[in-house]
N, C-alpha and C positions, 0 to 999 in steps of 0.2 A: 697822400702816400705815407706809411707808418711802421713800430716794434713790440716786447713780451714779459710771466711768473705764475704761482698757484696757491692751494689752500693753506689755512693756518689752523683753525679749530672749528669743530662742527658748530659750536654756539655762535661764533663770529659769522660764519657763513649764513646761518639762519637769520641773524640780525640784518646782515647786508641784503639778503634776499627780500626780507620784509620791507626794508627801507626802499629798495628799488621799486617793488610792486606798489607800495604806498605812494611814493612820489609820482609814479605814472598815473595811478588812479586819481590822485588828488588833482593833478594837472587837468585831466579831462573833466573831472567832476566840477571843478571850479568854473570852467568855461560854460558847461551845460547849466549850472546853477545860475550864473549871471544871465544866461539867455532867458531862463524862466522868469527872472525878476522883471523882464520887460514884456512878458506875455500879455499883460493887461493893456499895453499900448500897441499891441500887435498890428502891424501893417506891413505888407510885403513891399520891400523896396529893393533896388539893385544894390548888391553888396560891393563895396570898394574892393578891388582885387587884393588878395593876400598871396602874392606870387613873388617869384624871383624878380627883384626890382624892375629892370627895364622890360624883361620878358619879351614883349613885342611892341614896346613903345616906339612910335615913329612919327611920320609927318602928318600934319593936318592944316594945310593952308586954307584960309577963310573960304569955306564952302566948296573947295575945289580939289584939295589934295587927297589922295587915297592913303589912309593911315594903315600902317602895318598892323595895328591893333584890330583893324577890320578884316584883315586877311586871316582866315582860320589857319592857325599853325599848330603842329603837333604838340607843342609845349604849353598851349593855353589850358588853364584849369577850368573846372566847371563852375562859373560864377554867374552865368546868365540866368535871370529870373523871369523869362518870358512866360506869357500865359499859355502858349502853345508849344508842344515839343517840336524840335527841329533836329534833323540829322545833318551833319557836315562830313564831307569826305574830300580827300585830295592827296597831294604828294609833292615832292620836289627832288631835284637833283642839284648837287652843290659840288662844283669842280674848281680847282685853282692851280696856279703855278706860283710857288714861292721861290724867288731868286735870292739866294744867299751869297753875298759877296765874299764870304769866307770859304765857300765851296768845300764843305767838309766831305771827307771820303765816305762817311757813313750816311750822308744825306739826312741828318737829324738836327732838329731844333731842340737843344738840350733841355731836360727837365720839364718838358711840356706834355700835356695830355690830349690836346686838340691841335690840328693844323701843324703837325710836327715833322712832316716830310718835306724836304726842300730840294730844289734843283731838279725837279721832275714834275710833269703834270700828274695830278692825282684827283680821284673822285673821293673827296673827304666825307661826304654824307649823301645818302639817298634814303627817302622815307615815304611811306604811304600810311594814311590814317583814316579811321572812321570814328565818328563821335556823335553821341546824342546828348544834348544839354538837358540838365534837370530843370523842371518847370513846375508851376503850381498845378497844372492839369496832368502832368506826367512826372512824378517826383523822382523816378529813378533815372540816373544818367549813366552812360558807359563811354569808355574811350579805349581804342585799340590802335597801337602804332607799331608798324614793322620798320626797322631801319637797318642800314648796312653802310659800308664804306670804311675808309681808313680811321676815321675818328671814333668808331665804335670799339677799337681794339684796346684802348688804354684808359679812357676818361673815367670809368666807373670802378677801377681797381686800385689797390694799395700796394706800394712797394715794400711795406713792412708787415703785411698780413696775408694769409693764404686766401685764395679765391673761393668764392661761394660755390658749392656743388651745383652743376648745371649752368655756370656762368657763361660757358661758351655759346649757349643758345640764348640765354637771358640777355646778353649784350645786344641782341638784335631786337629787343623790345624797347621802344620808347615809352612815353606815358601810356600805360595800359591799366585801367582801373575801373571801378564802379563807384557811383556816388548816389547819395540820397538827400533830397531837400526835405528835411523834417518840418512838419507844421508846428514849430516851436517859436513863439514870439514872432520876430521878423524873418524867421527861417534859418534853421541850423543845418549847415551842410556837412555831411560826413562822407569822406572819400577814402577808399581802401585799394591798395595795389601798388603799382609803380606810378608815381606822379612827379610833376615838376617840383624841384627843390624850392623851399621857402627861403633859402639862403642865397644871397647874392643878387647882383644887378643884371647879369648877362645870362643868355640862354645857351644851351648846348648847340642849338641850331643857329648858324651864322646869319641866316636870312632874317631872324627876329632881332638882331643886334644892329647897332649903328656902324660898327667896324667889322671887318671880316675875321681877323684874329682876336682871340679873347685875351683879357688882361690876366696877369699872373694870379691874382686873387681868385678869379673865377675857375681857372684850371685846377687850383689846389683846394677847392671846396666842392661839395657835391652839386652836380647838375640835376640829378634825379634822386628821389628818395623811394624806399620801398617800406610800406607799413600802412598806417592809418592817420588821417588828420581830420580835425573838426574845425569849422570856422563859423563865426557869427557876427553880423553887423549890429553892434550895440546902438549906434546912431548913424546918420548919413555920413558922418565924418570919421567915426572910430570903428575899426574892425579888429577882432581878436581871433587868434588861431592857436591850436595846440596840436602836437604830433608825437607819435611814437614810431620809430623806424628801426630797421634791423641793424644799421651801422652807419658810420660816417660816410663811407663810400658804399653804395648799395650792393655792389658785387664783391665786396670784401667779407671775409668770414673769420675774424680773429677770435670770436667767442659767441656764446648764445644769449648774451644779455643785451636787450634793446637799448637804444639811445632815445632821448626825449627832448622836447623843446617847445618853444612858443614864440608867437609873433604878435606885435601890436602895430597896426597901420593907422596913421592919423592924417587925414586930409586937412591941413591947416588952413589953406585957402583954395580957391579954384585953380590955382597954379602950383601949389606947393604940397608935396606929400612927404611924410616922414615914416620910416619903418625901422623897428627894432626887433631883431630876431636872436634868440639864444639856442644853443644846442649843447646837451650835456650827456655824456655816456662813455663807456669804455671802448677803446680801440686797440686793446692788447689782450693777450691770453690771460694775464692777471687782471681780474675784474674787480679787485679791491677798490673802494671808493677813492682812495688816495691816488689811484692811477687813472681816474676818469678824465676824459678830455672835455674842455670847456671852450666854446667858441661864441663870440659876440659879434654880430654884424649890424652895422648902422648905415642907413641910406637916407639921404635927403635929396629930393628931386624937385626942380623948378621947371615948369613946362608951359610954353605959349604956342601959338600957331606956328611960329617960325623958328623958335629957339628952344632947345631942351638942354638943361645942364644938370648934372648930379654930382654928389660927393658920396663915395662909399668908403667906409673904414671898417676893417674887421681885425680882431685880435684873438689869438688862440693859445692855449697852454695845456700841458699835461706833464705829470711826472712819469718818466720812463722806467719800466720795471727791469732795471739793471742794477748792479751793485752801486749803492749810494743814492738810488732813486733821483737822478738828476732831473731838474725841471727844464722842459723844452718850451721855447717861446717863439712865436712868429706873428707877423702883422702885415697888413696890406692896405693900400689906399689908392683910389683912382678918382680922376676929375674929368669925365668926358663932357665935351660941349658939342652939340649937334645943331647945324644950321640947315634950314630948308629954304632953297632958293626959289623953286617952283615945283610943280607936280612931278617933274622928272629928275631934277638935280638936287643933291644935298652934299654936305661935307661934315666931317667930324674930326676933332682933335682930342686925343686922350692921353694926358700925362699920368704916370702911375709909379708906385713904389712898392717893392716887396722885400721884406726882411725875414730871413729864415735863420735865426741866430744859431740854432743847433743842427740845421739840416734835416729837421724832422719831417717836413712835408715835401720839399723839393728834392731831398736826397743829398743836398750839399749846403754847407755853411756859406751863406752868401747874402749880399744885399744887391737887389736889382733895381735900377732906375730905367724907365722906358718911356718912349713917346710914340704914339701911333697917329698917323694922319691919313684920312680916308676920303676919297671922292667917289660918289655913287651916282649912277644913272639907273633909273627904273622906269619901266613902261608896262602897261597892262593892256590886254586884249581879251574882252569877255571875262572868263574865269581864270585866265592865265596871267602870270606876272614874270617878267624877266628883270633880273638885277645884275648889273655889271659894276664891280668895284675895283678901283685902282688904289693901292695902299702902300704906304711906306712906314716901316717901324724900325726904330733903333733901340737896342737893348744894351745896357752896360751892367755887367755883373762883377762885383768885387768881393773879396773875402777869401778865407783859406781854401774853399772848394769852388769858388766862382769861376765863371768863364763859359764860352761857347765853342763848339767844335770848329776847327779850322784846318783845312788842307788834308794831307795824307796821314798815314799811320806813322807814329814815331817808334812803335814797338808792335809786335803782333797783337791785333785787336785793340790797340790804344791809339786814339786820335788826339792830336794836339788841341789845346784850348787857348782862347784869346779873350780878353775882357769885353770886347765890343762886337756886336753883330748888327749888320744892316740888311734888311729884307725889303725887296720890292715885290708886291703881290698883285696878280691879276686874277680876279675871281668872277665866275659866272654862275648864277643861281637861277634856275627856272622852276617856277612853282605853279601848281594848279589847285584851286580851292573852290568848292561848290557846296550846295546844300539842297535839301528837299524836305518836304513835310509829307508823311505817309497819308 
């Protein structure tokens, strides 16, 4: 969620424009050049995923558990390098009741972009998708996702920038893109359209996460991106990616200058993966380089058959184009731990911290400490899966603008706030996933 200024001198504008274009071209050119250096050793291997950290990480008990990564989800990127083309299709319904013990008159979880309606049953997300994976024998891939529900109303927009023209219908598109597996070295994947964000550990779709509600850092970073990305597996352990996207939030439209970034994913051991992702670009009407936003996201994940734990930390900053050019700063950290008991039952504990020093992303100057505890039951029948989650989360927000809505209005349109919020959540998700070969 984001703010704004304009020109100076024609010569400076030309220089800035050239710098932006050169930076974007260089980022993509470097990745392609590195890929070509490995062409002499070309062998097609499966590329380690360059995706939103957890994306669909889940259970895998020795030879028995059904992993969420094996359930085709709308958020999954095109990384399969199978020899034969395969089409996948499916959909899901995601409904929940969030009981807020503060019982706010406006029924809102303050400062949130997903699962923000409380004290009433709500259909938070529904989606249907069709996807063809890129492969050696059929190098073009395609993905099309239609989505609806309460969660599509806010997550992709900015509070400090105008909406993108056509955003009212674009918000109903989940990952919708085309991809091409180029015969370069070990295989260079190019993807264009709306695709899953390379930033963050959590998915827009609750069914692909360990907990039902998302952490603060996820809600205030992009879940989806719109533009183009390229990725390449330099080795079995090291994958690189670069991207150029329209904006920080893909349905915000503060200017016409794209943002750019890159990611390195390294599989240190069979259990440990490290990902570093950066994003750089303007999210204000003043597109001067001094006002560009910078975000750095770091993820370390350790995963076994029974336990998955991860640490994610991101930090962001930008100078706001207002008198004095004040610098805004925000940071976030989370430490989810997920236990798999058997093929049906699992549990997750997720402590987290979010600090918005200047209220730039959340809209309020605040420090939020939170903990989420989730108990999950899942069962499958043929191509269908049912997930039931019982969850408790406690959030504590302190600072000049901190707090959560509580009780009735203290003035027309103004609801009182309190530092602490307790939620008890019951969520039911039903998914259908299948595939076919033409």
